N, C-alpha and C positions, 0 to 999 in steps of 0.2 A: 542426526543426533538420536540415539535410542535411550530408553530409560530402563533401569534394572531395579527390581524390588529389593528393599533392605528389610530383613526381619521375616515376619510371617507372611509369605506371599499369598496365602489363602485369604488374608484379610486386606489385601491391597489390589485394587483393580478398577476398571472403568465403571462408571455409573451414569444413568440417565435421570437420577433423582433431582439433581440440580446442576446447573452449569452457568459459568459467567458469560460464555459466548459459545454458540453452537449447541450441540445436543449432549455432549459428554463432559464429564470431569473425572479426575482420579480420586477414588474414595479410600480413606483409611478407616476401616471398620473397628469401632471400640478400641481406641488407643490404650496402651498399657502405661505403666509408670516409667518405662524405658524408651528413650528416643529410638534406639536401634531396632525396636520391634515394628515400627511403622515408619517407613521412609522409602524414598527413591533416589537414585543417583544417575545422572546422565552419562552417556558415553563421552569420550574425550573430544574436545574441539580444539583445533590448532589456534594459537594466539601468537602475538609478537610482543616480546618484552618491551616495556616502555609505552606501548599503545594503551589508549583508554577505552574502556568498555562499559556498557550498561547492562543490567540484568534486573528482572522483576517478574511478578506474577500475582495471582489472586488466591485468597484463602477464605475458607468458610467453615463454621462450626454449627452443626445442627443441635438445637437444644433438646435435651432429655431431662436432665436435672443438674443441680449444682451451679457453680459460678463460671462465668466465661474465663476468668483468670485461672481456673483449674486446668485448662487446656493450653499448651504452649507449643510453639513451633521453632524450628531451626531452619534457616535458609542461607546458604553460604556458597561462595566460589572456592573450589580447591584448585589452587594454581600448582602445576606440575612441571617438572623438568623434562628434557628430551627422553629420559628413560621411563617417564611416567610416575616418578616419585613425587609425593607432595612436598612442596617447598614453602608454601604459605597458604593460610586460610583467611578469607575475608568475607564478612566481618567476623570478629571474634564473638560478637554478641550471640548468646544462646538462650533460648527460653523466653520468647516474647509472646504476648497474648493479643487477640483481637479485641476490638472495642465493644462488640455486641454479638449475640447469637443471630443465626439465620440471616446473615447479610454478608455479601462478598466484600472483602477488604483487600486493597492493593498493598503490596510490599515491594519496593523497588530501591535499587542502589544505582546511582548515576556516577559516571566518570571514575570507575575503578581502574587503577593503573596496573597492568601486568608487571610483576616484579622482575628483577634481574634473573636471568636464566630460565624464565618461564617459556615453555614451548606449547603447553596444553592447559586446558582447564576442564573442570566438570562442575555441574551444579548439584548440591546436596540439599535435600528437603526431608525433614523428619518432624514427627510430632509425638507428644506424650500427654498423659493425663495424671495429675497428682492425686486425684480421687477417682474411684471407679464409677464415673457418672454415665458411662456408655454413650457419650456424645460423639457421634461419628463426625469425621472431618473430611473436607474436600479441598482439592487444589486444582487450578485451571489457568490457562492463558498465560503461559510462561515464555519468556524471551531472553536471549543473550545476543548481543551484537556490538559492533564497533560504535563508539560514541561519535555523533555528528557534531562537528565544531562549527559554529557560525563564523563567517568571514566579515569582520567589521570594517567600516571606513571611517575617516575622521568625522564625517557629518552625521552619522547614524549609529545608534547603539543597537547591537544585535539583540534579538529576543532569545529567550532560553530555548534550548533544544527540547524535544518532546519526551514525555514519560513513556518508556517502552511498555507495551501491553500486547503480547502476541500469544495467540491461542495454540495450545499443544493438541493437534488433532489426534483422533483415536485410530486404533487398528483393531481387527477382530480379536486379538489375543489380549492378555493382561499386561503386555509389555508396551507402554506408550511409545509411539514413533512420530515425533513432531516433524513437520516439514521445515526444518531449520538448518541452514548451513552457514557457518560464520567463519569461512576461510577465504578472506579477500584476496584478489589478485592484484598485483601492483600496476597493471596496465588498464587505463580507462578505455571503454568502448566508445567510439565516436557517436555523436548524436545522429538519430535519423533526421532527415530533412524536416523542418518545422511543419510542412504540409502533411506529414505522415505521423506526427505526434498525436496520440489519442488522449483526450482529456475527458473526465467524467462529467464535469460541469464548470460553470464560470461565474456563478453568483456568489461573490465573496462576502456579502453583507446580508443576504437573505431577503432582499426587497423585491425579488421576482424579475430583476433585470440582470443582464450580463454586463460585466465590467470591462473597461479597457485596462489590460494588465499585461505585464511582461515578466519573464524570468531571464536573468542575466547569468549564463553558465560560467562566466569567467570569475565570478565572486559569490555566487549563490544568492544574489539579490532578487527578491520578489517585490515588485512595485505595482500596487493596485491603485489606479488613479482616484484621488479623492478619499481613499479609505486607509491604506496602510503601506508601509515599507518595512520589510523584515528580511533577515538573512537566514537562509535555510538551504543547506546543500553545498556542493562543492563542484569543482571542474569535473566534467564527465557525467554528472547526474542528468537524468531526464525528468522534466516536470510531468507529474501525473495527478494534477489536482482533481478533486472530486468530493462528494459528500460521503465520507467514510463512517460517520457516526449517526446518520439519519436525522440531523438537526435542521436540514433545509439550507445549510450554508456550505459553500465550497471550502474544503480544507486545503491548505498548502501542503504539497506532498512531492516527494522525489523518488525515483527508482535509480539505484546505483548498479549498472550492469557489471561492474568489476566484481561484485560480491553477491548480487541478487537481493540487495537490501531494498525494502520498501519502507520509507520513513514518512509518516503522516504527522504533521506538527500538532502536538498536544493530544494525539489520539493513539498512535501505535507505531511499533517498529517490528517488522517481520522479514524473514528471508524467503524469497520465492522467485525462482527463475535464475538465469545466468546471462553471461555476456552475449549469447547467441539469440536471446529472446527480445521481443519488442513488448513493452508494457501496453496493455489494452484495457484500462479500467472501465467499468460500466456496471449497471445494475442487471445482472444476468439471471437473477432469480425473482425479481419483482418485489423485493422487501423494502425498497426505498433507500437502500444503503449501497454505496459503490463497492463492488467486489474487486479483489486483487486477482488479476488475470494476465497471462503472458501468451504470446503467439510466436512460434519459431518459424520464421519465414524461409528457413532452409528445408524444413520437413512438413510444414503445414499443420503442426500440432498446436492445439489450443489447450491450455491448462488453467482451470479455475480453482483457486485455493479453497479447499474443503468442500468442493462441489463435484467437479468432473474433469476429465481429460479425454480428448479425442482428436482425430485427424480430419481437417477440413481445409482444403487449399493445396497449393503446390509451391515449389520454389519460386521466390520473387513476387508472389502475390502480396498485396498490401491489405492489412486488416482494416475493415470499415464497419465496425460494429455500430448498430443503431436500432431504433424501434421502428422497423419497417411495416409492421402490421397493426400498430396502434394499441397493443395490449399492455403497455407500460413496462415491458420487459426488453432488455437489450438483446438483439438477435446477433448471432455469429454470422459474419459476412466477410467476403474478400472481394477485392477489385484486382483484375489482372491487367496491368498497364499494356502488355504486349498486344492484347486483343480487344480491350474494352469490356471484358466479361465482368458482370456483377453476379456473384453467387451468394445467395442468402440461405443459410441452412434451414431445411425444412419448409421453405417458402417459395423461392423462385430462382431462375437463372435467366439472365438477359444480357444483351450487349448494348452499351451506351458509352461513347467516348472513344478516343484514339490514343495512341502512344504519346506520352507527354502531358496528357490531361491529369489534373489533380481531383480525386474524388472529394466531394463536399456534401455528404448526406446530412440534410437538416429539414426541418419542417418549414418550407418556404410558402406553402399554400394554405396554411391554417387548417389542415385536415387531421391534426393530432397524430400524425405519423411522419417518419423521416422520408423525404423524397430522394430518389436517386438523382444525383446532380454532379456536374463536373465544372471545374474552373480551368480554362486554357490560358496559362500565363503568357504564351507567345502573342496572343491577341487580346487578352482581357475578356474573352467570351465566358459567360455563365450560361450553361444549358441545364434546365431543370426538366426532367422527363415528364411529358404530359402537361406541362404548365407554361413555361416561357423560355425565351432565349434573349439575352441582352449583353451589352458590353459595358464592363466597369472594371477599371484597373489596367495595368500594363505589365510588361516584362519586368521581372524582379520583385513584383508584389507577392505577398503571401495572403491567400484567402483566409478570412477570419469571420465566417458567418456566425451570427449569434443573435439573441433577442436583446438588442440594446435599448429598445423602447418599452419593454414590459408588456407588449400586447399579445404575447404567446405566439408570435410569428417571428421566425428567424430572419434577420436582415442580411442583405448582401453587403459585404464589407471586405476591405483589404487593408493590410498593414504594409507600409513601404519602409523597410528597415534602413534604407540609405539616408532617409531624412527623419524617421520616426513618425511618419504620418499614419494616422488611422482615419480612413475615409469610409463612412457608412452611408450607403445610397439613400438619398432623400431624407437624411436625418442630420448628420454632423460631419465635421472634419476637425480633428484635434491632433496635436503633436505630442507624442509620449513614447520615449524609448529611443534607441539608437542602433547602429549596425552591430550585429551579433546577438541582439536580444531576441528572445523567443516569445511570441504572443501566447498567452495562457488564458484564453477565454473560449467559450463555445455556447 
């Protein structure tokens, strides 16, 4: 999706003066009394008639003089037919104001249904000033995407879906180019094996301990033992829970391979990646917030949203991101099952493990960094490099190491989906979940 200036392009462009997220926003300098003098319109995005979509973004007015109500915005979807002609505009409301100067304010519309004959849409954003106050305006963090519908059961009431908040990243020119693609494919990509699903964190209540928790892909159920049960996601989604807002609490989140959607409950919705990518969330810049990241296991390309992209790894390598040097930043790393190679970018390369082993990098030795470790499901062997070897678990178990006791040390643990058993070595055994559930803790 690209953006095109409307009106005086010389007074529309990127700014570092203020931003809702990241370093840039789009600035409208000194709006006039005409909406058409200061605005942007996105390129066309394919939609499906009858489907529901969300869109939203953030707005800001810098005070110079006058009243906040003197500055007004328009924010609309223009639904278009297959020829690109406008057939409907939603909403019709034009000319709304923010509540205060010098404060980012969100405007979003949820559950907008594409009308009959709609094949495309674009977003239109404009502003004007009824008095010549010379109050510059800014816009940032926009999104448009398919609405995620919770899947209810008779015993549980689904929670609301999240408010979309997705940042529009900058380019060197004055034409914004967000990394957003909203053209879903009808075919869901199969889940990676639970052992290879990468999660950002597993503390869903912020108490410093990891929770016993499962995601049920058949109906989108998230069940966190003793804390909550919510429905978020649908068949084909991959769980990618992590702390995406820096509050110290793990957020419920899914990645939808069919469209590249990342949906974080009550935080954000963005499109990044596609069906060939594996989601690998983590804190890759050390700011305390989980980053949106994908790894293409066919090409070895890592892409970190709004940060970087590079090649590291080869076909069939498994991503094993972790903090291997104890600096508080997630390191890029791969495990090569065919040879037992561990390659940590900028740090080390070594061999540990054999074909069939599952990599389980965690801090088992209380040294404040992730240890190189494997779980061998055929025998239940746990081997932690330079630390210990022991047997715990059996064939069919999924390794779920995490800090279940809150002592800042990851515990050796397994989930047995055939009976829903969670067994934590030297700590506890509980039953939670069933066959087909995916453990979502770390």
